[in-house]
SERO-4910 file (N, C-alpha, C, O; in steps of 0.05 Angstrom, whole numbers):
BEGIN
 pado doro    nc1    nc2    nc3   cac1   cac2   cac3    cc1    cc2    cc3    oc1    oc2    oc3
  Unk    A      1     38   -303      2      9   -304    -13      0   -329    -36      9   -334
  Unk    A     -2    -18   -344    -15    -28   -368    -19    -58   -366     -2    -73   -355
  Unk    A    -41    -68   -376    -48    -96   -376    -54   -105   -404    -63    -88   -420
  Unk    A    -50   -130   -411    -57   -140   -437    -87   -135   -442   -103   -136   -423
  Unk    A    -95   -131   -467   -123   -125   -473   -142   -147   -463   -166   -141   -457
  Unk    A   -134   -172   -461   -152   -193   -453   -156   -194   -422   -173   -209   -413
  Unk    A   -140   -179   -407   -141   -179   -378   -165   -162   -369   -169   -140   -379
  Unk    A   -181   -174   -352   -204   -160   -341   -196   -145   -316   -198   -156   -294
  Unk    A   -188   -120   -319   -178   -104   -297   -193    -77   -298   -196    -65   -319
  Unk    A   -202    -69   -275   -214    -42   -272   -196    -26   -253   -195    -33   -229
  Unk    A   -183     -6   -263   -165     11   -246   -180     35   -237   -193     50   -252
  Unk    A   -179     39   -210   -192     63   -198   -171     79   -184   -153     69   -171
  Unk    A   -174    105   -186   -159    124   -170   -178    139   -153   -200    146   -162
  Unk    A   -171    145   -128   -189    160   -112   -175    175    -90   -151    169    -85
  Unk    A   -188    193    -77   -177    208    -55   -180    191    -30   -202    187    -19
  Unk    A   -158    180    -20   -158    162      2   -168    174     28   -178    160     46
  Unk    A   -167    200     30   -176    214     55   -206    219     54   -219    215     74
  Unk    A   -216    227     31   -245    235     29   -264    213     20   -288    214     25
  Unk    A   -254    194      5   -271    173     -7   -267    147      7   -246    141     19
  Unk    A   -287    130      6   -286    104     19   -300     83      2   -315     90    -17
  Unk    A   -295     58      8   -307     36     -7   -317     16     14   -308     15     36
  Unk    A   -336     -1      6   -346    -22     25   -323    -41     31   -305    -45     15
  Unk    A   -324    -55     54   -304    -75     61   -302    -97     40   -322   -104     27
  Unk    A   -278   -108     37   -273   -131     19   -282   -126     -9   -295   -143    -21
  Unk    A   -276   -103    -20   -284    -95    -47   -264   -103    -68   -272   -108    -91
  Unk    A   -238   -104    -62   -218   -106    -82   -200   -131    -80   -197   -142    -58
  Unk    A   -190   -140   -103   -170   -161   -104   -142   -150   -100   -124   -165    -93
  Unk    A   -138   -124   -105   -112   -112   -102   -117    -83    -94   -132    -68   -106
  Unk    A   -103    -75    -73   -102    -46    -65    -73    -39    -64    -56    -52    -51
  Unk    A    -66    -18    -79    -38     -9    -80    -36     21    -73    -51     37    -83
  Unk    A    -17     27    -56    -12     55    -49     18     59    -51     34     47    -36
  Unk    A     27     76    -69     55     81    -73     63    108    -64     52    128    -73
  Unk    A     81    110    -45     92    134    -33     69    154    -26     69    177    -34
  Unk    A     50    143    -11     27    159     -3     26    163     27     25    185     37
  Unk    A     26    141     42     21    143     70     42    159     85     35    172    105
  Unk    A     66    159     76     87    174     90     82    204     90     94    218    107
  Unk    A     65    213     73     60    242     70     35    251     86     29    275     87
  Unk    A     20    232     97     -6    239    109     -5    235    139      4    215    149
  Unk    A    -16    254    154    -16    252    184    -34    229    193    -29    218    215
  Unk    A    -55    222    178    -73    200    186    -65    174    173    -83    157    167
  Unk    A    -39    169    170    -29    145    156    -38    119    169    -45    100    154
  Unk    A    -39    118    195    -47     92    208    -76     86    203    -83     63    198
  Unk    A    -93    106    205   -122    102    200   -126     93    171   -141     75    165
  Unk    A   -112    106    152   -115     99    124   -104     71    118   -115     56    102
  Unk    A    -83     63    132    -72     36    128    -93     15    138    -97     -5    125
  Unk    A   -105     20    161   -126      2    171   -150      0    152   -161    -21    148
  Unk    A   -158     23    141   -180     23    121   -172      7     97   -188     -8     86
  Unk    A   -147     10     87   -138     -4     63   -138    -34     68   -146    -49     50
  Unk    A   -130    -43     92   -130    -71     99   -158    -82     96   -162   -105     87
  Unk    A   -178    -67    105   -205    -76    104   -218    -76     77   -239    -88     73
  Unk    A   -205    -63     57   -217    -62     30   -210    -86     13   -223    -90     -8
  Unk    A   -189   -101     20   -181   -124      4   -197   -149     12   -203   -153     35
  Unk    A   -204   -164     -8   -218   -190     -3   -199   -209     10   -175   -207      6
  Unk    A   -209   -228     26   -191   -249     37   -176   -263     15   -187   -270     -6
  Unk    A   -150   -267     19   -133   -279      0   -123   -261    -22   -109   -270    -41
  Unk    A   -130   -235    -20   -121   -216    -41    -96   -201    -32    -84   -208    -12
  Unk    A    -89   -180    -47    -64   -166    -42    -67   -137    -33    -84   -123    -44
  Unk    A    -52   -130    -14    -49   -102     -6    -19    -95     -9     -2   -107      4
  Unk    A    -13    -76    -26     15    -69    -32     19    -40    -23      7    -22    -35
  Unk    A     36    -36     -3     42     -9      6     71     -4      1     89    -18     11
  Unk    A     77     16    -15    105     23    -21    108     52    -10     94     70    -18
  Unk    A    126     55      8    130     81     20    159     88     21    177     71     18
  Unk    A    164    113     25    191    125     26    202    124     54    188    131     73
  Unk    A    227    117     56    240    119     82    263    139     78    281    135     61
  Unk    A    262    160     93    282    181     90    305    177    111    324    192    111
  Unk    A    302    157    127    323    151    147    344    133    135    338    116    118
  Unk    A    369    137    143    390    119    133    383     90    143    376     86    166
  Unk    A    385     71    126    378     44    132    394     34    156    383     20    173
  Unk    A    419     40    157    436     31    180    427     42    207    434     31    227
  Unk    A    412     64    207    404     77    232    377     66    242    368     74    263
  Unk    A    364     49    227    338     38    235    340     22    260    360      7    264
  Unk    A    320     24    277    319      8    302    310    -20    296    312    -37    314
  Unk    A    301    -25    272    289    -52    265    310    -68    250    317    -61    228
  Unk    A    320    -90    262    340   -107    249    332   -117    222    348   -119    203
  Unk    A    306   -125    219    297   -135    193    299   -114    171    306   -121    149
  Unk    A    293    -90    178    294    -68    159    324    -63    152    331    -59    129
  Unk    A    340    -61    173    369    -56    169    382    -77    151    397    -70    133
  Unk    A    375   -102    155    388   -124    140    373   -131    115    385   -140     96
  Unk    A    347   -128    114    331   -137     92    337   -124     66    336   -137     45
  Unk    A    343    -98     66    348    -84     41    374    -93     28    377    -90      4
  Unk    A    392   -103     44    417   -112     32    415   -141     22    433   -150      8
  Unk    A    395   -155     30    392   -183     23    372   -188      1    361   -211     -2
  Unk    A    366   -169    -15    346   -172    -37    356   -190    -58    342   -195    -78
***
């Protein structure tokens, strides 16, 4: 990810399983195609929720290997076609 030179951004990468941060530390927490690969995904998701400041962003992008039409969730089934 690149930001204009005038943007004050500090990008951190860390081991989500072994490392932790104090609550409400970040304005943005992003995990891309991470949680679907880890057995402790729900615990890590709850920890990530706690790391963002109120009014900030948590962005989770994960892989779905199931056919969209086979999903039990109507919003998921229909949502991808309505982008």
